[in-house]
N, C-alpha and C positions, 0 to 999 in steps of 0.2 A: 567520601560522596554524599556525602549531612551534607556539603558548602551547596554540593553543585545540586541539589534539589532546593535550598538555600534562591539560589540563582533563580533556578526556572519558575520558583514562586515571588520570588519579586517580578518577574520580566510577566507574569503569569495577572501579576495587578495591576502592573504600571497600566502594560500593552492589550488588557483583555480580551477583546475575540480573535485579535491580527496574531497576538502570542498561541490561541489556542491555536491558529485555523495554520501558522508557520511551525511551530510544535507538531502536530497530527501530521503533514504536510511535507516535511523532514524526514518524520521518522516511519514514513510511510518508503521512504528510502533507505531504508534501513541503515540510518544515520543511528549512533547510540541515546537520544532520549527519552523520556518515559512519557510517551504519549498518557498511554490508559494513566497513570498519575497525574497525567496535566486534566485532562477530562473527565476526573471524578473531583479533581480540587477543583474543577471552574461549576460540578455543581454542587461541591459543598458551596462556595461564593454563592453560588444560584438560592438556594435554598436560604439565605440570610438576607437574600433582595437585595446583593450586590452587584450582580449579573441575571441576565434573564434565561430562564432554561432553555426556551427554545429556541434563542441563537445560540446556546451551549451547542445544542444538536446538533444546531443548522450550519454553525462556523467548524467544529469536527468533522463534523460528514465530508463537508468541502470540501477541507481539507485533507483529510485520508483521500477519498475520490477522485480528486483531481492528481494526485501522486500514484494511484495504483493505473491510470490509463495514460499517465506520463512514461510510465513504467513501462506497460504494454507496447504503444504506440513504438517508442523508442527502439525496442528488443523488437516487433512486426519489422522496424524501417529497417535499424542495421547491425540486428543481432548475427545474420549470417556473416554478412562483414566483418562485424569482430572477431567473432570466435575464426577464422580466413586466420585474419592478421597475426590472430593467436597459435598458429598453429595445430589447428583443430579440424585442416581439411575432411581428414579419414574418415574422423566421428561421425559429424553431421553428414553425411557423403555415406555413412553405411547403410544399408536395406536394415538395419537392428533400428540406427534411428529415424528411419523411416517406421517404422512398424511401431517404433513407441510413440512418433508424431499420432499417429492415424489413434490410437488406442486413444491416446487423449482427447485429441478431440469426440470419439464418440461417447467420453463419458465427462466431458467438459461442465456443464454444468451441474452436476453431485463435482469435480475437484472444486470448481472453482466459490461453491459458495460454501459446503464444510471449510475449506482451508481461512474462509472468514474469519473463525471460533479462535488462530491459532498465528500469531503474531509472523514467526518464522516461514508457518510456512504461504502465507499470504506472500511474504513478499516473493519467495518461492517462485510460487504461480502464477504472480506477473509475468515473470519474467519467461516464464514454460510457453503463456500463452498465446502471448506477443511472437516469441518465437515460434511454436507451435504455427502461427496464421488463424484462430481461433479468429471463425464470428466474431465480431465488436459488439453488436448489439447480442449476441449471448452472455460475452464476458462483461460487459453494461453493466447490464438490467440484474444475472445474477452474482455478479460481486455487489450493489447496490442492497440487494436485497438480505 
């Protein structure tokens, strides 16, 4: 693990903002990349004058928000067909699943906002909100907040 973090650090030093964007973008897809460590490291570099803190915040946020939205739209467009092909037709057509979807719609703002404070929950909420076809404007603005 230590060698992996050294590689990430070298990647960040070499490619700066593009590396930060790539790491945060790919980590939002559940790839096991240390996005939090990378952002904190980039902020440390910014405190030393090697990077700009404004650009660090911008590119880290941009990478995360774009990936979240891509997952949302992919699940909104292809979620049902993927689960049907995987053999989950009975589950997604069950009345209990419809009730769950309605419940998600009722509380989507709170779910989206508070999910952003925990990585695994964020990934699953992006997936669920797209699958439940939550209003995109609500997803975007509460996710950005």
